[in-house]
The first five atom37 places (N, CA, C, CB, O) and aatype in JSON, in Angstrom:
{
  "aatype": [20, 20, 20, 20, 20, 20, 20, 20, 20, 20, 20, 20, 20, 20, 20, 20, 20, 20, 20, 20, 20, 20, 20, 20, 20, 20, 20, 20, 20, 20, 20, 20, 20, 20, 20, 20, 20, 20, 20, 20, 20, 20, 20, 20, 20, 20, 20, 20, 20, 20, 20, 20, 20, 20, 20, 20, 20, 20, 20, 20, 20, 20, 20, 20, 20, 20, 20, 20, 20, 20, 20, 20, 20, 20, 20, 20],
  "atom_mask": [
    [1, 1, 1, 1, 1],
    [1, 1, 1, 1, 1],
    [1, 1, 1, 1, 1],
    [1, 1, 1, 1, 1],
    [1, 1, 1, 1, 1],
    [1, 1, 1, 1, 1],
    [1, 1, 1, 1, 1],
    [1, 1, 1, 1, 1],
    [1, 1, 1, 1, 1],
    [1, 1, 1, 1, 1],
    [1, 1, 1, 1, 1],
    [1, 1, 1, 1, 1],
    [1, 1, 1, 1, 1],
    [1, 1, 1, 1, 1],
    [1, 1, 1, 1, 1],
    [1, 1, 1, 1, 1],
    [1, 1, 1, 1, 1],
    [1, 1, 1, 1, 1],
    [1, 1, 1, 1, 1],
    [1, 1, 1, 1, 1],
    [1, 1, 1, 1, 1],
    [1, 1, 1, 1, 1],
    [1, 1, 1, 1, 1],
    [1, 1, 1, 1, 1],
    [1, 1, 1, 1, 1],
    [1, 1, 1, 1, 1],
    [1, 1, 1, 1, 1],
    [1, 1, 1, 1, 1],
    [1, 1, 1, 1, 1],
    [1, 1, 1, 1, 1],
    [1, 1, 1, 1, 1],
    [1, 1, 1, 1, 1],
    [1, 1, 1, 1, 1],
    [1, 1, 1, 1, 1],
    [1, 1, 1, 1, 1],
    [1, 1, 1, 1, 1],
    [1, 1, 1, 1, 1],
    [1, 1, 1, 1, 1],
    [1, 1, 1, 1, 1],
    [1, 1, 1, 1, 1],
    [1, 1, 1, 1, 1],
    [1, 1, 1, 1, 1],
    [1, 1, 1, 1, 1],
    [1, 1, 1, 1, 1],
    [1, 1, 1, 1, 1],
    [1, 1, 1, 1, 1],
    [1, 1, 1, 1, 1],
    [1, 1, 1, 1, 1],
    [1, 1, 1, 1, 1],
    [1, 1, 1, 1, 1],
    [1, 1, 1, 1, 1],
    [1, 1, 1, 1, 1],
    [1, 1, 1, 1, 1],
    [1, 1, 1, 1, 1],
    [1, 1, 1, 1, 1],
    [1, 1, 1, 1, 1],
    [1, 1, 1, 1, 1],
    [1, 1, 1, 1, 1],
    [1, 1, 1, 1, 1],
    [1, 1, 1, 1, 1],
    [1, 1, 1, 1, 1],
    [1, 1, 1, 1, 1],
    [1, 1, 1, 1, 1],
    [1, 1, 1, 1, 1],
    [1, 1, 1, 1, 1],
    [1, 1, 1, 1, 1],
    [1, 1, 1, 1, 1],
    [1, 1, 1, 1, 1],
    [1, 1, 1, 1, 1],
    [1, 1, 1, 1, 1],
    [1, 1, 1, 1, 1],
    [1, 1, 1, 1, 1],
    [1, 1, 1, 1, 1],
    [1, 1, 1, 1, 1],
    [1, 1, 1, 1, 1],
    [1, 1, 1, 1, 1]
  ],
  "atom_positions": [
    [[-13.96, 0.42, 5.44], [-13.25, 0.48, 4.3], [-12.45, 1.85, 3.98], [-14.19, 0.18, 3.31], [-13.27, 2.75, 3.84]],
    [[-11.34, 2.22, 3.83], [-10.74, 3.34, 3.27], [-9.74, 3.56, 2.36], [-10.41, 3.86, 4.02], [-8.76, 2.82, 2.44]],
    [[-9.77, 4.6, 1.3], [-8.77, 4.74, 0.02], [-7.84, 5.52, 0.23], [-9.3, 5.21, -1.22], [-8.23, 6.66, 0.5]],
    [[-6.66, 5.36, 0.22], [-5.65, 6.5, 0.08], [-4.48, 6.31, -1.22], [-4.84, 6.59, 1.6], [-4.05, 5.25, -1.69]],
    [[-4.16, 7.68, -1.59], [-3.02, 7.34, -2.45], [-1.5, 7.1, -1.83], [-2.95, 8.44, -3.41], [-0.85, 7.6, -0.92]],
    [[-1.29, 6.14, -2.75], [0.69, 6.44, -1.71], [1.59, 6.1, -2.79], [1.32, 5.01, 0.0], [1.16, 5.58, -3.81]],
    [[2.76, 6.34, -2.64], [3.91, 6.57, -3.65], [5.21, 5.5, -3.17], [4.44, 8.38, -3.6], [5.84, 5.86, -2.18]],
    [[5.55, 4.38, -3.74], [6.29, 3.47, -3.67], [7.66, 3.54, -4.68], [5.43, 2.42, -3.83], [8.09, 2.48, -5.13]],
    [[8.34, 4.82, -5.03], [9.1, 4.74, -6.17], [10.16, 4.48, -5.88], [9.15, 5.67, -6.92], [11.02, 5.27, -6.28]],
    [[10.63, 3.24, -5.03], [12.12, 2.94, -4.75], [11.72, 1.96, -4.18], [13.12, 3.85, -3.99], [10.73, 1.68, -3.5]],
    [[13.21, 1.1, -4.76], [13.1, -0.51, -3.98], [13.14, -0.59, -2.63], [14.24, -1.48, -4.3], [12.56, -1.51, -2.05]],
    [[13.82, 0.33, -1.99], [13.99, 0.63, -0.42], [12.14, 0.89, -0.15], [15.28, 2.39, -0.03], [11.67, -0.18, 0.24]],
    [[11.11, 1.94, -0.25], [10.55, 2.14, 0.03], [9.25, 1.07, -0.39], [10.82, 3.18, -0.09], [8.07, 1.28, -0.11]],
    [[9.71, 0.04, -1.03], [8.5, -0.82, -1.63], [8.82, -1.96, -0.39], [8.66, -1.46, -3.61], [7.84, -2.36, 0.24]],
    [[10.41, -2.59, 0.03], [10.75, -3.33, 1.02], [10.1, -2.84, 2.51], [12.23, -3.34, 0.97], [9.65, -3.68, 3.29]],
    [[10.09, -1.32, 2.83], [9.69, -1.01, 3.75], [8.28, -0.89, 4.34], [10.2, -0.28, 3.73], [7.88, -1.03, 5.5]],
    [[7.51, -0.51, 2.93], [5.98, -0.37, 3.2], [5.41, -2.12, 3.26], [5.13, 0.71, 1.72], [4.52, -2.39, 4.08]],
    [[5.81, -2.92, 2.62], [5.52, -4.19, 2.7], [5.82, -4.99, 4.51], [6.5, -4.8, 1.42], [4.95, -5.46, 5.24]],
    [[7.27, -4.91, 4.79], [7.52, -4.6, 6.45], [6.29, -4.26, 7.93], [8.4, -3.2, 6.33], [5.92, -4.88, 8.93]],
    [[5.95, -2.66, 7.16], [4.86, -2.45, 7.79], [3.82, -3.02, 7.52], [4.63, -1.49, 7.81], [3.44, -3.91, 8.28]],
    [[3.17, -2.71, 6.52], [1.97, -3.36, 6.52], [1.73, -5.05, 6.87], [1.55, -3.08, 5.24], [0.64, -5.5, 7.24]],
    [[2.95, -5.85, 6.69], [2.42, -6.94, 7.2], [2.38, -7.21, 8.65], [2.97, -7.86, 6.65], [2.24, -8.35, 9.09]],
    [[2.5, -6.28, 9.3], [2.1, -6.41, 10.54], [0.52, -6.38, 11.22], [2.81, -5.53, 11.01], [0.07, -6.68, 12.33]],
    [[0.02, -5.92, 10.14], [-1.55, -5.57, 10.57], [-2.27, -6.95, 9.94], [-2.26, -3.88, 9.75], [-1.97, -7.17, 8.77]],
    [[-2.95, -7.65, 10.41], [-4.09, -8.75, 10.29], [-5.07, -8.35, 8.56], [-5.35, -8.5, 12.03], [-5.47, -9.09, 7.66]],
    [[-5.12, -7.02, 8.75], [-6.45, -6.88, 7.76], [-5.87, -7.1, 6.3], [-7.27, -5.22, 7.86], [-4.77, -7.52, 5.95]],
    [[-7.03, -6.64, 5.49], [-6.71, -6.91, 4.3], [-6.34, -5.73, 3.22], [-7.71, -7.65, 3.93], [-7.29, -4.95, 3.09]],
    [[-5.58, -5.51, 2.68], [-4.71, -4.52, 1.86], [-5.04, -4.67, 0.36], [-3.11, -4.78, 2.09], [-4.8, -5.79, -0.08]],
    [[-5.51, -3.82, -0.47], [-5.23, -3.99, -1.88], [-4.73, -2.68, -2.33], [-6.47, -4.47, -2.7], [-5.04, -1.59, -1.84]],
    [[-3.76, -2.96, -3.51], [-3.35, -2.05, -4.06], [-3.66, -1.69, -5.72], [-2.18, -2.23, -3.74], [-3.17, -2.54, -6.45]],
    [[-4.1, -1.02, -6.17], [-5.04, -0.56, -7.31], [-4.44, 0.25, -8.1], [-6.23, 0.09, -6.92], [-4.35, 1.46, -7.88]],
    [[-3.79, -0.54, -9.45], [-3.2, 1.0, -10.47], [-3.71, 0.36, -11.89], [-0.94, 1.43, -10.51], [-3.33, -0.66, -12.46]],
    [[-4.63, 1.26, -12.25], [-5.51, 0.97, -13.45], [-6.21, -0.18, -13.49], [-4.83, 0.94, -14.58], [-7.17, -0.11, -12.72]],
    [[-6.14, -1.26, -14.11], [-7.1, -2.51, -14.17], [-6.68, -3.42, -13.1], [-7.08, -3.31, -15.59], [-7.48, -4.2, -12.59]],
    [[-5.28, -3.33, -12.71], [-4.74, -4.19, -11.56], [-5.01, -4.1, -10.17], [-3.52, -4.11, -11.54], [-4.89, -3.09, -9.47]],
    [[-5.49, -5.52, -9.73], [-5.65, -5.13, -8.23], [-4.66, -6.48, -7.47], [-7.62, -5.12, -7.69], [-4.72, -7.67, -7.77]],
    [[-3.92, -5.92, -6.58], [-3.3, -7.12, -6.08], [-2.99, -7.01, -4.53], [-2.0, -7.38, -6.9], [-3.16, -5.99, -3.85]],
    [[-2.58, -8.05, -4.15], [-2.34, -8.16, -2.62], [-1.31, -6.6, -2.07], [-1.34, -9.9, -2.32], [-0.42, -6.11, -2.77]],
    [[-1.68, -6.16, -0.91], [-0.49, -5.06, -1.03], [0.82, -5.84, -0.02], [-1.12, -3.23, -0.28], [1.94, -5.43, 0.27]],
    [[0.08, -7.12, 0.33], [1.63, -7.88, 1.21], [2.3, -8.99, 0.53], [1.27, -8.68, 2.77], [2.69, -10.02, 1.07]],
    [[2.41, -8.62, -0.93], [2.67, -9.58, -1.72], [3.94, -8.45, -2.71], [1.04, -10.31, -2.52], [3.78, -7.69, -3.67]],
    [[5.02, -8.78, -1.98], [6.32, -7.65, -2.95], [6.44, -8.02, -4.37], [8.13, -7.82, -2.38], [6.54, -7.13, -5.22]],
    [[6.44, -9.08, -4.65], [6.26, -9.43, -6.17], [5.22, -8.96, -6.7], [6.2, -10.74, -6.48], [5.35, -8.34, -7.76]],
    [[4.19, -9.1, -6.23], [2.96, -8.39, -6.91], [3.27, -6.68, -7.25], [1.57, -8.54, -5.75], [3.15, -6.22, -8.39]],
    [[3.67, -5.91, -6.08], [4.27, -4.65, -5.98], [4.93, -4.27, -7.13], [5.11, -4.58, -4.94], [4.56, -3.46, -7.97]],
    [[5.94, -4.91, -7.09], [6.88, -4.73, -8.56], [6.17, -5.24, -9.77], [8.36, -5.63, -8.54], [6.81, -5.25, -10.81]],
    [[4.94, -5.66, -9.77], [4.49, -5.99, -11.27], [3.64, -4.66, -11.57], [3.47, -7.54, -11.43], [2.97, -4.57, -12.6]],
    [[3.72, -3.56, -10.56], [3.02, -2.31, -11.1], [3.65, -1.48, -11.71], [2.48, -1.59, -10.28], [4.84, -1.73, -11.9]],
    [[3.17, -0.4, -12.16], [4.17, 0.78, -12.45], [4.39, 1.34, -11.14], [3.62, 1.95, -13.51], [3.49, 1.42, -10.31]],
    [[5.52, 1.7, -10.96], [5.59, 2.21, -9.58], [6.16, 3.48, -9.65], [6.35, 1.34, -8.65], [6.51, 4.04, -8.61]],
    [[6.34, 4.14, -11.07], [6.2, 5.48, -11.29], [5.44, 6.54, -10.61], [5.85, 5.5, -12.29], [5.81, 7.53, -9.97]],
    [[3.91, 5.93, -11.0], [2.63, 6.74, -10.79], [2.33, 6.45, -9.12], [1.23, 6.16, -11.94], [2.89, 5.57, -8.46]],
    [[1.49, 7.25, -8.71], [0.72, 6.86, -7.45], [-0.12, 5.72, -7.62], [-0.14, 7.96, -6.96], [-0.66, 5.38, -8.68]],
    [[-0.18, 5.23, -6.67], [-0.76, 3.48, -6.61], [-2.18, 4.1, -5.34], [0.99, 1.77, -5.6], [-1.96, 4.98, -4.5]],
    [[-3.26, 3.52, -5.47], [-4.55, 3.65, -4.43], [-4.34, 2.03, -3.78], [-6.44, 3.97, -5.39], [-4.25, 0.92, -4.31]],
    [[-4.32, 2.46, -2.52], [-4.45, 1.42, -1.33], [-5.82, 1.43, -0.73], [-3.42, 1.74, -0.15], [-6.33, 2.44, -0.26]],
    [[-6.31, 0.41, -0.77], [-7.66, 0.45, -0.38], [-7.61, -0.74, 0.81], [-8.74, 0.17, -1.72], [-7.57, -1.95, 0.59]],
    [[-7.64, 0.07, 2.39], [-7.53, -0.61, 3.59], [-9.02, -1.46, 4.08], [-7.07, 0.54, 4.65], [-10.12, -0.95, 3.91]],
    [[-8.87, -2.63, 4.62], [-10.34, -3.03, 4.81], [-10.07, -3.5, 6.24], [-11.04, -4.27, 3.68], [-9.73, -4.63, 6.58]],
    [[-10.27, -2.45, 7.01], [-9.81, -2.7, 8.35], [-11.32, -1.83, 8.75], [-7.99, -2.02, 8.89], [-12.18, -1.41, 7.99]],
    [[-11.21, -1.76, 10.46], [-11.72, -0.99, 11.19], [-10.99, -0.01, 11.82], [-12.27, -1.58, 11.88], [-11.46, 1.1, 12.08]],
    [[-9.73, -0.41, 12.12], [-8.94, 0.48, 12.71], [-8.06, 1.22, 11.77], [-8.22, -0.14, 13.68], [-6.84, 1.28, 11.91]],
    [[-8.77, 1.83, 10.72], [-7.64, 2.4, 9.38], [-7.02, 3.77, 10.21], [-8.67, 3.02, 7.47], [-5.91, 4.19, 9.88]],
    [[-7.7, 4.37, 11.18], [-6.66, 5.62, 11.37], [-5.52, 5.12, 11.87], [-7.1, 6.76, 12.33], [-4.58, 5.89, 11.68]],
    [[-5.18, 3.89, 12.57], [-4.02, 3.45, 13.06], [-2.97, 3.02, 12.3], [-4.25, 2.61, 13.78], [-1.76, 2.98, 12.54]],
    [[-3.74, 2.65, 11.16], [-2.97, 1.85, 9.92], [-2.21, 3.31, 9.09], [-4.37, 0.79, 8.65], [-1.03, 3.65, 9.0]],
    [[-3.49, 3.9, 8.6], [-2.89, 5.29, 8.21], [-1.74, 6.07, 9.02], [-4.0, 6.2, 8.22], [-0.76, 6.58, 8.49]],
    [[-2.0, 6.06, 10.2], [-0.72, 6.78, 11.13], [0.42, 5.82, 10.58], [-0.9, 6.67, 13.14], [1.27, 6.24, 9.79]],
    [[0.4, 4.6, 11.0], [1.85, 3.8, 10.3], [2.16, 4.03, 9.18], [1.88, 2.4, 10.16], [3.36, 3.94, 8.9]],
    [[1.24, 4.4, 8.19], [1.77, 4.22, 6.62], [2.12, 5.92, 6.0], [0.26, 3.33, 5.51], [2.38, 6.21, 4.84]],
    [[2.02, 6.81, 7.14], [1.87, 8.09, 6.65], [3.1, 8.78, 5.85], [1.51, 8.86, 7.78], [3.11, 9.88, 5.3]],
    [[4.34, 7.61, 5.96], [5.44, 8.26, 5.4], [5.27, 7.96, 3.84], [6.85, 7.75, 6.05], [6.01, 8.41, 2.97]],
    [[4.39, 7.3, 3.67], [4.11, 6.53, 1.96], [2.72, 7.23, 1.28], [3.7, 4.44, 2.1], [2.43, 7.19, 0.08]],
    [[1.82, 7.96, 2.5], [0.41, 8.38, 1.73], [0.94, 9.96, 0.93], [-1.19, 8.65, 3.17], [1.82, 10.75, 1.29]],
    [[0.19, 10.0, -0.02], [0.36, 11.49, -1.01], [-0.44, 12.15, -0.68], [0.23, 11.54, -2.5], [-1.52, 11.69, -0.3]],
    [[-0.22, 13.29, -0.71], [-1.11, 14.34, 0.0], [-2.57, 14.92, -1.27], [0.18, 15.88, 0.49], [-3.4, 15.76, -0.91]]
  ]
}
């Protein structure tokens, strides 16, 4: 399990993020404040405050491959 901060500050970024993350069979959680939603749920993502960075928890053994695929969304 690994947690990274991501930025989804536009509708296009949310759509492309869901397309990328849906390619993996692993589970992903987005955490914003007290809310935890499934990262593959586009409707769930739009219920979050997208002006802020969001924590993405990756529940997978191959997290290096996943973080590489998501590098454009990850905030340093």
